[in-house]
All heavy atoms as an XYZ file, in Angstrom:
753
protein
N    -145.215    -68.868     51.751
C    -143.839    -68.945     51.340
C    -143.521    -67.704     50.500
O    -144.355    -67.205     49.760
C    -143.623    -70.221     50.508
C    -142.249    -70.295     49.920
S    -141.803    -71.769     48.945
C    -143.255    -72.696     48.733
N    -142.293    -67.243     50.653
C    -141.829    -66.086     49.889
C    -140.520    -66.476     49.205
O    -139.587    -66.926     49.864
C    -141.586    -64.875     50.811
C    -142.875    -64.511     51.556
C    -141.074    -63.690     50.006
C    -142.667    -63.496     52.652
N    -140.487    -66.322     47.889
C    -139.266    -66.608     47.123
C    -138.682    -65.293     46.620
O    -139.422    -64.426     46.161
C    -139.581    -67.505     45.921
C    -140.148    -68.853     46.276
C    -140.452    -69.633     45.015
C    -141.115    -70.955     45.329
N    -141.441    -71.692     44.096
N    -137.371    -65.172     46.716
C    -136.682    -63.982     46.207
C    -135.675    -64.398     45.147
O    -134.976    -65.388     45.313
C    -135.937    -63.270     47.341
C    -136.815    -62.677     48.403
C    -135.932    -62.157     49.545
N    -136.669    -61.547     50.610
C    -137.151    -62.187     51.669
N    -136.974    -63.480     51.784
N    -137.796    -61.540     52.606
N    -135.616    -63.621     44.083
C    -134.667    -63.880     43.006
C    -134.045    -62.557     42.586
O    -134.745    -61.647     42.141
C    -135.392    -64.509     41.813
C    -134.519    -64.758     40.630
C    -135.314    -65.239     39.423
O    -136.490    -65.639     39.569
O    -134.749    -65.195     38.316
N    -132.734    -62.456     42.765
C    -132.053    -61.238     42.328
C    -132.018    -61.212     40.808
O    -131.631    -62.181     40.171
C    -130.639    -61.182     42.897
C    -130.618    -60.887     44.380
C    -129.221    -60.599     44.883
O    -128.462    -59.903     44.181
O    -128.916    -61.082     45.984
N    -132.435    -60.102     40.247
C    -132.409    -59.931     38.803
C    -131.049    -59.380     38.401
O    -130.192    -59.143     39.252
C    -133.543    -59.004     38.381
C    -134.949    -59.491     38.772
C    -135.987    -58.445     38.444
C    -135.270    -60.811     38.093
N    -130.844    -59.165     37.130
C    -129.576    -58.605     36.664
C    -129.256    -57.339     37.440
O    -130.155    -56.629     37.883
C    -129.639    -58.292     35.171
C    -129.742    -59.508     34.306
C    -129.823    -59.115     32.848
C    -130.042    -60.329     31.978
N    -130.198    -59.965     30.571
N    -127.993    -57.057     37.572
C    -127.541    -55.914     38.361
C    -128.342    -54.654     38.014
O    -128.456    -54.269     36.860
C    -126.056    -55.665     38.120
C    -125.467    -54.640     39.047
C    -123.978    -54.537     38.886
C    -123.428    -53.500     39.849
N    -121.987    -53.407     39.794
N    -128.896    -54.055     39.061
C    -129.642    -52.819     38.888
C    -131.103    -52.988     38.501
O    -131.833    -52.010     38.390
N    -131.553    -54.221     38.264
C    -132.938    -54.432     37.835
C    -133.879    -54.799     38.975
O    -135.068    -54.943     38.750
C    -132.990    -55.502     36.744
C    -132.378    -55.044     35.446
C    -132.591    -56.041     34.316
O    -133.445    -56.943     34.448
O    -131.899    -55.922     33.303
N    -133.369    -54.975     40.171
C    -134.225    -55.238     41.310
C    -134.248    -56.680     41.754
O    -133.414    -57.499     41.372
N    -135.250    -56.976     42.581
C    -135.455    -58.313     43.136
C    -136.862    -58.760     42.765
O    -137.832    -58.036     43.001
C    -135.305    -58.293     44.676
C    -135.583    -59.664     45.266
C    -133.920    -57.801     45.079
N    -136.963    -59.945     42.188
C    -138.279    -60.519     41.900
C    -138.714    -61.289     43.142
O    -138.023    -62.203     43.592
C    -138.232    -61.453     40.696
C    -139.567    -62.106     40.394
C    -139.459    -63.068     39.235
C    -140.757    -63.790     38.976
N    -140.619    -64.808     37.926
N    -139.843    -60.885     43.698
C    -140.389    -61.540     44.880
C    -141.661    -62.264     44.464
O    -142.543    -61.672     43.838
C    -140.684    -60.530     45.998
C    -141.305    -61.223     47.207
C    -139.413    -59.781     46.394
N    -141.741    -63.552     44.808
C    -142.923    -64.342     44.512
C    -143.533    -64.820     45.819
O    -142.861    -65.467     46.626
C    -142.588    -65.551     43.615
O    -141.985    -65.067     42.401
C    -143.828    -66.352     43.278
N    -144.788    -64.473     46.024
C    -145.552    -64.899     47.192
C    -146.319    -66.155     46.789
O    -146.965    -66.170     45.738
C    -146.532    -63.812     47.613
C    -145.858    -62.510     47.975
C    -145.618    -61.543     47.010
C    -145.485    -62.260     49.279
C    -145.015    -60.343     47.341
C    -144.874    -61.059     49.621
C    -144.631    -60.100     48.652
N    -146.271    -67.190     47.610
C    -146.924    -68.462     47.293
C    -147.788    -68.885     48.479
O    -147.335    -68.871     49.622
C    -145.881    -69.562     46.986
C    -146.571    -70.874     46.634
C    -144.946    -69.132     45.865
N    -149.035    -69.277     48.197
C    -149.952    -69.767     49.215
C    -150.667    -71.010     48.705
O    -150.889    -71.159     47.504
C    -151.007    -68.704     49.555
C    -150.487    -67.535     50.335
C    -150.137    -67.922     51.744
O    -150.897    -68.570     52.448
N    -148.946    -67.509     52.177
N    -151.038    -71.880     49.621
C    -151.835    -73.055     49.279
C    -153.229    -72.599     48.872
O    -153.749    -71.611     49.395
C    -151.920    -73.979     50.490
O    -152.865    -74.994     50.262
N    -153.851    -73.323     47.941
C    -155.217    -72.987     47.528
C    -156.241    -73.873     48.231
O    -157.400    -73.885     47.856
C    -155.387    -73.117     46.005
O    -155.031    -74.445     45.615
C    -154.555    -72.095     45.279
N    -155.834    -74.574     49.272
C    -156.764    -75.428     50.023
C    -157.760    -74.595     50.815
O    -157.405    -73.587     51.414
C    -155.998    -76.344     50.984
C    -155.120    -77.333     50.247
O    -155.398    -77.686     49.112
N    -154.061    -77.772     50.889
N    -159.013    -75.009     50.825
C    -160.032    -74.400     51.658
C    -160.307    -72.947     51.341
O    -160.375    -72.536     50.188
N    -160.443    -72.141     52.395
C    -160.847    -70.743     52.268
C    -159.795    -69.866     51.615
O    -160.071    -68.745     51.246
C    -161.184    -70.179     53.646
N    -158.601    -70.367     51.479
C    -157.533    -69.538     50.921
C    -157.428    -69.665     49.399
O    -156.373    -69.476     48.828
C    -156.200    -69.875     51.577
C    -156.196    -69.483     53.030
C    -154.835    -69.531     53.613
N    -154.869    -69.038     54.981
C    -153.858    -69.017     55.793
N    -152.697    -69.471     55.395
N    -153.970    -68.544     57.008
N    -158.523    -69.961     48.744
C    -158.466    -70.149     47.294
C    -158.511    -68.831     46.517
O    -158.074    -68.780     45.386
C    -159.596    -71.067     46.824
O    -160.836    -70.504     47.146
N    -159.030    -67.765     47.101
C    -159.088    -66.461     46.431
C    -158.351    -65.439     47.283
O    -158.941    -64.784     48.133
C    -160.540    -66.023     46.208
C    -161.244    -66.937     45.230
O    -160.739    -67.168     44.143
N    -162.380    -67.458     45.608
N    -157.057    -65.325     47.038
C    -156.187    -64.498     47.878
C    -155.540    -63.406     47.041
O    -155.173    -63.617     45.892
C    -155.086    -65.367     48.529
C    -154.182    -64.531     49.412
C    -155.686    -66.521     49.316
N    -155.381    -62.235     47.662
C    -154.611    -61.146     47.069
C    -153.481    -60.788     48.021
O    -153.631    -60.872     49.240
C    -155.483    -59.911     46.855
O    -156.463    -60.142     45.878
N    -152.353    -60.383     47.458
C    -151.252    -59.838     48.240
C    -151.364    -58.327     48.131
O    -151.396    -57.782     47.026
C    -149.879    -60.291     47.693
C    -148.767    -59.765     48.575
C    -149.806    -61.802     47.565
N    -151.459    -57.656     49.266
C    -151.570    -56.202     49.260
C    -150.471    -55.617     50.128
O    -150.089    -56.193     51.133
C    -152.963    -55.728     49.728
C    -154.034    -56.149     48.748
C    -153.298    -56.255     51.104
N    -149.938    -54.487     49.689
C    -148.862    -53.878     50.458
C    -148.403    -52.565     49.864
O    -149.017    -52.025     48.941
N    -147.297    -52.085     50.414
C    -146.707    -50.828     49.953
C    -146.440    -50.837     48.445
O    -146.535    -49.817     47.789
C    -145.362    -50.574     50.650
C    -145.495    -50.381     52.141
O    -146.579    -49.987     52.601
O    -144.495    -50.620     52.842
N    -146.100    -51.991     47.913
C    -145.670    -52.105     46.521
C    -146.805    -52.059     45.516
O    -146.557    -51.919     44.326
C    -144.853    -53.390     46.318
C    -145.447    -54.583     47.007
C    -146.499    -55.279     46.449
C    -144.948    -54.986     48.231
C    -147.048    -56.365     47.092
C    -145.482    -56.082     48.885
C    -146.535    -56.774     48.318
N    -148.060    -52.183     45.961
C    -149.178    -52.084     45.021
C    -150.319    -51.215     45.553
O    -151.469    -51.379     45.164
C    -149.682    -53.475     44.606
C    -150.258    -54.292     45.749
O    -150.453    -53.798     46.852
N    -150.517    -55.557     45.489
N    -149.970    -50.275     46.439
C    -150.961    -49.339     46.947
C    -152.038    -49.970     47.804
O    -153.129    -49.413     47.930
N    -151.763    -51.144     48.374
C    -152.721    -51.872     49.210
C    -154.023    -52.146     48.446
O    -155.107    -52.145     49.009
C    -152.987    -51.130     50.522
C    -151.765    -51.087     51.385
C    -150.781    -50.140     51.362
C    -151.363    -52.055     52.352
N    -149.793    -50.462     52.266
C    -150.124    -51.621     52.890
C    -151.907    -53.241     52.826
C    -149.445    -52.336     53.873
C    -151.233    -53.939     53.811
C    -150.022    -53.499     54.324
N    -153.906    -52.392     47.151
C    -155.059    -52.615     46.278
C    -155.202    -54.109     45.992
O    -154.384    -54.677     45.264
C    -154.867    -51.834     44.975
C    -156.036    -51.976     44.040
O    -156.938    -52.791     44.231
N    -156.026    -51.176     42.988
N    -156.252    -54.758     46.502
C    -156.433    -56.196     46.276
C    -156.522    -56.576     44.794
O    -156.050    -57.636     44.399
C    -157.739    -56.531     46.994
C    -157.971    -55.417     47.944
C    -157.296    -54.203     47.360
N    -157.089    -55.715     43.977
C    -157.204    -56.019     42.546
C    -155.840    -56.064     41.870
O    -155.655    -56.774     40.885
C    -158.097    -54.984     41.856
N    -154.870    -55.333     42.413
C    -153.519    -55.310     41.833
C    -152.676    -56.503     42.258
O    -151.644    -56.760     41.654
C    -152.789    -54.034     42.251
O    -153.438    -52.907     41.742
N    -153.092    -57.202     43.308
C    -152.269    -58.285     43.846
C    -152.935    -59.638     43.854
O    -152.612    -60.493     44.690
N    -153.871    -59.859     42.927
C    -154.567    -61.154     42.899
C    -153.586    -62.284     42.597
O    -152.818    -62.219     41.637
C    -155.674    -61.152     41.856
C    -156.855    -60.312     42.266
C    -158.005    -60.509     41.306
C    -159.140    -59.601     41.656
N    -160.067    -60.188     42.583
N    -153.635    -63.303     43.429
C    -152.773    -64.459     43.230
C    -153.373    -65.350     42.141
O    -154.593    -65.500     42.048
C    -152.604    -65.221     44.540
C    -151.931    -64.373     45.617
S    -151.606    -65.274     47.130
C    -149.992    -65.963     46.712
N    -152.500    -65.935     41.334
C    -152.910    -66.793     40.218
C    -152.810    -68.242     40.653
O    -151.772    -68.683     41.157
C    -152.007    -66.543     38.992
C    -152.365    -67.482     37.857
C    -152.106    -65.084     38.555
N    -153.903    -68.989     40.471
C    -153.924    -70.407     40.829
C    -153.017    -71.196     39.895
O    -152.997    -70.963     38.687
C    -155.336    -70.955     40.782
C    -156.237    -70.376     41.838
C    -157.630    -70.957     41.744
C    -158.550    -70.283     42.738
N    -159.909    -70.792     42.653
N    -152.289    -72.142     40.480
C    -151.388    -73.020     39.731
C    -151.896    -74.457     39.805
O    -152.661    -74.816     40.706
C    -149.972    -72.945     40.313
C    -149.395    -71.545     40.402
C    -149.105    -71.009     39.029
N    -148.617    -69.627     39.128
C    -148.619    -68.785     38.143
N    -149.086    -69.132     36.967
N    -148.171    -67.557     38.303
N    -151.442    -75.289     38.899
C    -151.894    -76.682     38.859
C    -151.344    -77.522     40.013
O    -151.828    -78.614     40.268
C    -151.498    -77.326     37.525
O    -150.090    -77.309     37.371
N    -150.359    -77.009     40.737
C    -149.751    -77.779     41.829
C    -150.426    -77.537     43.181
O    -149.892    -77.894     44.224
C    -148.258    -77.462     41.934
C    -147.985    -76.021     42.323
O    -148.884    -75.216     42.469
N    -146.711    -75.704     42.470
N    -151.612    -76.911     43.202
C    -152.336    -76.680     44.441
C    -151.926    -75.421     45.178
O    -152.244    -75.253     46.349
N    -151.226    -74.533     44.499
C    -150.832    -73.260     45.098
C    -151.341    -72.112     44.237
O    -151.817    -72.318     43.122
C    -149.299    -73.134     45.225
O    -148.717    -73.091     43.915
C    -148.701    -74.276     46.028
N    -151.199    -70.919     44.780
C    -151.457    -69.696     44.031
C    -150.256    -68.799     44.269
O    -149.632    -68.839     45.333
C    -152.738    -69.025     44.505
N    -149.914    -67.986     43.263
C    -148.729    -67.133     43.417
C    -148.968    -65.750     42.821
O    -149.851    -65.544     41.990
C    -147.508    -67.778     42.768
O    -147.690    -67.894     41.375
N    -148.141    -64.828     43.289
C    -148.141    -63.450     42.797
C    -146.697    -62.988     42.836
O    -146.012    -63.159     43.853
C    -149.016    -62.569     43.696
C    -148.872    -61.085     43.460
C    -149.495    -60.468     42.381
C    -148.117    -60.298     44.316
C    -149.376    -59.097     42.167
C    -147.993    -58.925     44.114
C    -148.620    -58.339     43.038
O    -148.504    -56.988     42.831
N    -146.211    -62.418     41.741
C    -144.830    -61.930     41.672
C    -144.802    -60.439     41.429
O    -145.666    -59.888     40.736
C    -144.065    -62.632     40.538
O    -143.933    -64.005     40.808
N    -143.786    -59.804     42.000
C    -143.603    -58.368     41.842
C    -142.104    -58.078     41.862
O    -141.345    -58.768     42.538
C    -144.358    -57.591     42.962
C    -143.831    -57.928     44.335
C    -144.344    -56.105     42.715
N    -141.695    -57.077     41.097
C    -140.296    -56.650     41.090
C    -140.156    -55.496     42.064
O    -140.884    -54.509     41.969
C    -139.868    -56.241     39.685
C    -138.386    -55.917     39.578
C    -137.934    -55.747     38.140
C    -138.450    -54.464     37.558
N    -137.853    -54.124     36.260
N    -139.213    -55.625     43.017
C    -139.022    -54.623     44.049
C    -137.589    -54.105     44.054
O    -136.677    -54.774     43.563
C    -139.370    -55.195     45.421
C    -140.804    -55.697     45.579
C    -140.983    -56.375     46.927
C    -141.797    -54.561     45.410
N    -137.425    -52.958     44.638
C    -136.117    -52.330     44.728
C    -135.331    -52.956     45.880
O    -135.831    -53.052     47.007
C    -136.291    -50.831     44.961
C    -135.011    -50.053     44.901
C    -135.239    -48.553     45.049
O    -136.327    -48.070     44.686
O    -134.313    -47.882     45.520
N    -134.091    -53.382     45.630
C    -133.285    -53.983     46.695
C    -132.883    -52.943     47.741
O    -132.825    -51.747     47.459
C    -132.062    -54.529     45.965
C    -131.988    -53.778     44.689
C    -133.384    -53.359     44.354
N    -132.638    -53.426     48.964
C    -132.197    -52.549     50.041
C    -133.324    -51.828     50.754
O    -133.076    -50.995     51.619
N    -134.562    -52.133     50.404
C    -135.721    -51.481     51.024
C    -136.556    -52.511     51.779
O    -136.492    -53.703     51.500
C    -136.596    -50.803     49.979
C    -135.996    -49.563     49.376
C    -137.054    -48.813     48.605
C    -136.552    -47.423     48.253
N    -137.612    -46.621     47.655
N    -137.369    -52.015     52.704
C    -138.331    -52.848     53.420
C    -139.732    -52.485     52.953
O    -140.021    -51.318     52.681
C    -138.221    -52.619     54.923
O    -137.001    -53.098     55.403
N    -140.587    -53.488     52.881
C    -141.959    -53.303     52.411
C    -142.915    -53.947     53.401
O    -142.633    -55.011     53.942
C    -142.152    -53.958     51.035
C    -141.265    -53.369     49.971
C    -139.983    -53.856     49.751
C    -141.708    -52.312     49.184
C    -139.169    -53.315     48.773
C    -140.903    -51.767     48.207
C    -139.630    -52.276     48.010
O    -138.823    -51.724     47.039
N    -144.067    -53.316     53.602
C    -145.141    -53.879     54.415
C    -146.137    -54.565     53.483
O    -146.428    -54.065     52.404
C    -145.867    -52.786     55.193
C    -145.063    -52.231     56.345
C    -145.859    -51.116     57.039
N    -145.144    -50.633     58.188
C    -145.520    -50.839     59.462
N    -146.635    -51.495     59.709
N    -144.798    -50.381     60.456
N    -146.685    -55.687     53.958
C    -147.700    -56.380     53.172
C    -148.536    -57.277     54.072
O    -148.171    -57.577     55.202
C    -147.062    -57.208     52.043
C    -146.431    -58.493     52.509
C    -147.128    -59.692     52.446
C    -145.138    -58.514     53.013
C    -146.553    -60.878     52.884
C    -144.551    -59.686     53.440
C    -145.265    -60.871     53.378
N    -149.667    -57.708     53.540
C    -150.529    -58.727     54.162
C    -151.260    -59.444     53.032
O    -151.250    -59.005     51.885
C    -151.550    -58.106     55.105
C    -150.914    -57.470     56.340
C    -151.928    -57.115     57.368
N    -152.258    -58.324     58.129
C    -153.256    -58.406     58.988
N    -154.054    -57.375     59.179
N    -153.481    -59.520     59.645
N    -151.919    -60.525     53.385
C    -152.780    -61.241     52.450
C    -154.226    -60.903     52.777
O    -154.600    -60.773     53.942
C    -152.586    -62.747     52.575
C    -151.214    -63.211     52.183
C    -150.271    -63.530     53.147
C    -150.851    -63.327     50.844
C    -149.003    -63.964     52.794
C    -149.589    -63.758     50.481
C    -148.668    -64.073     51.462
O    -147.417    -64.493     51.112
N    -155.039    -60.774     51.726
C    -156.459    -60.479     51.902
C    -157.289    -61.509     51.141
O    -157.058    -61.753     49.950
C    -156.775    -59.074     51.380
C    -158.185    -58.650     51.618
S    -158.424    -56.956     50.994
C    -160.007    -56.605     51.704
N    -158.243    -62.113     51.848
C    -159.153    -63.067     51.225
C    -160.304    -62.316     50.561
O    -160.570    -61.153     50.885
C    -159.700    -64.037     52.269
C    -158.661    -64.933     52.937
C    -159.300    -65.710     54.080
C    -158.055    -65.892     51.930
N    -161.005    -62.997     49.677
C    -162.102    -62.364     48.945
C    -163.236    -61.917     49.868
O    -164.008    -61.035     49.515
C    -162.634    -63.289     47.855
O    -163.061    -64.514     48.432
N    -163.325    -62.481     51.077
C    -164.370    -62.063     52.025
C    -163.946    -60.845     52.856
O    -164.672    -60.412     53.747
C    -164.780    -63.213     52.934
C    -163.673    -63.650     53.895
O    -162.580    -63.031     53.924
O    -163.901    -64.637     54.634
N    -162.757    -60.301     52.577
C    -162.282    -59.116     53.277
C    -161.454    -59.396     54.516
O    -160.968    -58.466     55.159
N    -161.271    -60.662     54.865
C    -160.440    -60.980     56.030
C    -158.962    -60.994     55.639
O    -158.617    -61.164     54.471
C    -160.859    -62.310     56.660
O    -160.722    -63.366     55.733
N    -158.110    -60.797     56.646
C    -156.673    -60.657     56.432
C    -155.917    -61.769     57.145
O    -156.369    -62.287     58.149
C    -156.189    -59.337     57.024
C    -156.799    -58.112     56.440
C    -157.996    -57.553     56.781
C    -156.244    -57.282     55.425
N    -158.209    -56.418     56.037
C    -157.148    -56.224     55.197
C    -155.061    -57.321     54.694
C    -156.910    -55.221     54.279
C    -154.820    -56.319     53.775
C    -155.741    -55.286     53.567
N    -154.727    -62.088     56.639
C    -153.811    -62.961     57.370
C    -152.382    -62.632     56.979
O    -152.131    -61.973     55.971
C    -154.145    -64.445     57.175
C    -153.936    -64.983     55.780
C    -152.762    -65.641     55.440
C    -154.924    -64.849     54.808
C    -152.579    -66.160     54.165
C    -154.747    -65.362     53.533
C    -153.571    -66.019     53.212
N    -151.461    -63.057     57.830
C    -150.045    -62.771     57.622
C    -149.301    -63.993     57.130
O    -149.795    -65.119     57.224
C    -149.412    -62.264     58.917
C    -149.811    -60.844     59.240
O    -150.312    -60.114     58.389
N    -149.601    -60.439     60.473
N    -148.102    -63.785     56.642
C    -147.238    -64.849     56.143
C    -146.248    -65.241     57.225
O    -145.540    -64.397     57.764
C    -146.486    -64.363     54.896
C    -145.871    -65.493     54.104
O    -145.265    -66.393     54.715
O    -145.989    -65.471     52.875
N    -146.200    -66.523     57.555
C    -145.263    -67.019     58.561
C    -143.813    -66.851     58.119
O    -142.907    -66.864     58.942
C    -145.537    -68.490     58.860
C    -146.886    -68.732     59.499
C    -147.189    -70.205     59.689
O    -146.325    -71.055     59.377
O    -148.299    -70.502     60.159
N    -143.591    -66.674     56.824
C    -142.227    -66.542     56.292
C    -141.765    -65.083     56.210
O    -140.696    -64.812     55.683
C    -142.148    -67.186     54.912
N    -142.564    -64.147     56.742
C    -142.169    -62.733     56.710
C    -140.876    -62.537     57.499
O    -140.578    -63.288     58.432
C    -143.275    -61.867     57.297
N    -140.123    -61.520     57.119
C    -138.867    -61.229     57.813
C    -139.106    -60.664     59.208
O    -138.274    -60.826     60.100
C    -138.031    -60.240     56.990
C    -137.613    -60.834     55.655
O    -137.301    -62.038     55.604
O    -137.607    -60.094     54.651
N    -140.216    -59.970     59.394
C    -140.568    -59.375     60.685
C    -142.034    -58.973     60.627
O    -142.700    -59.131     59.586
C    -139.693    -58.156     60.962
N    -142.523    -58.441     61.738
C    -143.900    -57.947     61.825
C    -143.865    -56.599     62.533
O    -143.028    -56.372     63.403
C    -144.789    -58.927     62.599
C    -144.791    -60.298     61.986
C    -143.885    -61.269     62.413
C    -145.651    -60.614     60.954
C    -143.856    -62.522     61.833
C    -145.631    -61.872     60.366
C    -144.730    -62.823     60.809
O    -144.698    -64.051     60.232
N    -144.777    -55.702     62.154
C    -144.825    -54.379     62.764
C    -146.286    -53.976     62.956
O    -147.125    -54.247     62.093
C    -144.118    -53.352     61.887
N    -146.598    -53.333     64.079
C    -147.971    -52.889     64.314
C    -148.427    -51.915     63.226
O    -147.626    -51.145     62.696
C    -147.897    -52.165     65.662
C    -146.632    -52.611     66.297
C    -145.707    -52.971     65.175
N    -149.711    -52.002     62.904
C    -150.296    -51.041     61.966
C    -151.356    -50.234     62.694
O    -151.594    -50.447     63.879
C    -150.850    -51.757     60.723
C    -151.920    -52.773     61.067
O    -152.691    -52.610     62.001
N    -151.974    -53.857     60.307
N    -151.996    -49.341     62.034
C    -152.999    -48.475     62.649
C    -154.361    -49.122     62.830
O    -155.319    -48.433     63.177
N    -154.465    -50.437     62.611
C    -155.748    -51.125     62.697
C    -155.790    -52.139     63.836
O    -156.674    -52.989     63.889
C    -156.054    -51.821     61.366
C    -156.112    -50.866     60.216
C    -155.029    -50.737     59.355
C    -157.230    -50.073     60.005
C    -155.063    -49.843     58.292
C    -157.275    -49.179     58.943
C    -156.192    -49.059     58.089
N    -154.799    -52.084     64.737
C    -154.774    -52.996     65.875
C    -154.233    -54.371     65.553
O    -154.373    -55.293     66.357
N    -153.657    -54.548     64.391
C    -153.048    -55.820     64.001
C    -151.611    -55.545     63.571
O    -151.097    -54.455     63.772
C    -153.843    -56.497     62.863
O    -153.907    -55.607     61.742
C    -155.259    -56.847     63.301
N    -150.995    -56.514     62.965
C    -149.627    -56.347     62.495
C    -149.536    -56.573     60.997
O    -150.257    -57.406     60.444
C    -148.698    -57.349     63.192
C    -148.514    -57.099     64.664
C    -147.522    -58.055     65.284
O    -147.448    -59.229     64.845
O    -146.813    -57.647     66.218
N    -148.628    -55.831     60.373
C    -148.279    -56.042     58.965
C    -147.039    -56.924     58.911
O    -146.214    -56.915     59.827
C    -147.948    -54.717     58.277
C    -149.151    -53.811     58.136
O    -150.291    -54.298     58.124
O    -148.922    -52.574     58.025
N    -146.899    -57.662     57.832
C    -145.675    -58.407     57.557
C    -144.638    -57.423     57.018
O    -144.989    -56.475     56.315
C    -145.911    -59.469     56.493
S    -147.128    -60.713     56.950
N    -143.385    -57.678     57.325
C    -142.286    -56.883     56.785
C    -141.444    -57.774     55.886
O    -141.085    -58.886     56.260
C    -141.396    -56.311     57.915
C    -142.222    -55.478     58.889
C    -140.231    -55.505     57.322
C    -142.853    -54.241     58.311
N    -141.165    -57.281     54.702
C    -140.322    -57.975     53.725
C    -139.109    -57.107     53.454
O    -139.258    -55.950     53.068
C    -141.099    -58.198     52.432
C    -140.337    -58.797     51.266
C    -139.967    -60.251     51.554
C    -141.168    -58.710     49.994
N    -137.930    -57.635     53.704
C    -136.686    -56.915     53.428
C    -136.097    -57.434     52.119
O    -135.883    -58.627     51.972
C    -135.687    -57.110     54.565
C    -136.213    -56.577     55.872
O    -136.755    -55.488     55.916
N    -136.070    -57.342     56.928
N    -135.878    -56.530     51.199
C    -135.295    -56.927     49.919
C    -133.835    -56.651     49.948
O    -133.109    -56.118     49.467
C    -135.999    -56.227     48.762
S    -137.625    -56.929     48.477
């Protein structure tokens, strides 16, 4: 799930990525254009409601590529992405439009 919240005029859009912490998806990072594709910068925080989340402030009117990365190095996409685009690794990146 992806939540968007417009901040005060000119301050951007707060985007919150939310994933279930069930099973193998308990240690997830969000990686993308907005954090240099660095898993350490996008670690999701576990919540008491059985989810994990990561929030970032982004510039409105732009598109961003992202994916989720598990601690074992495997990747997966978000079904709630605005679109998908091929990447240079034979898979697709999620596209987020702010």
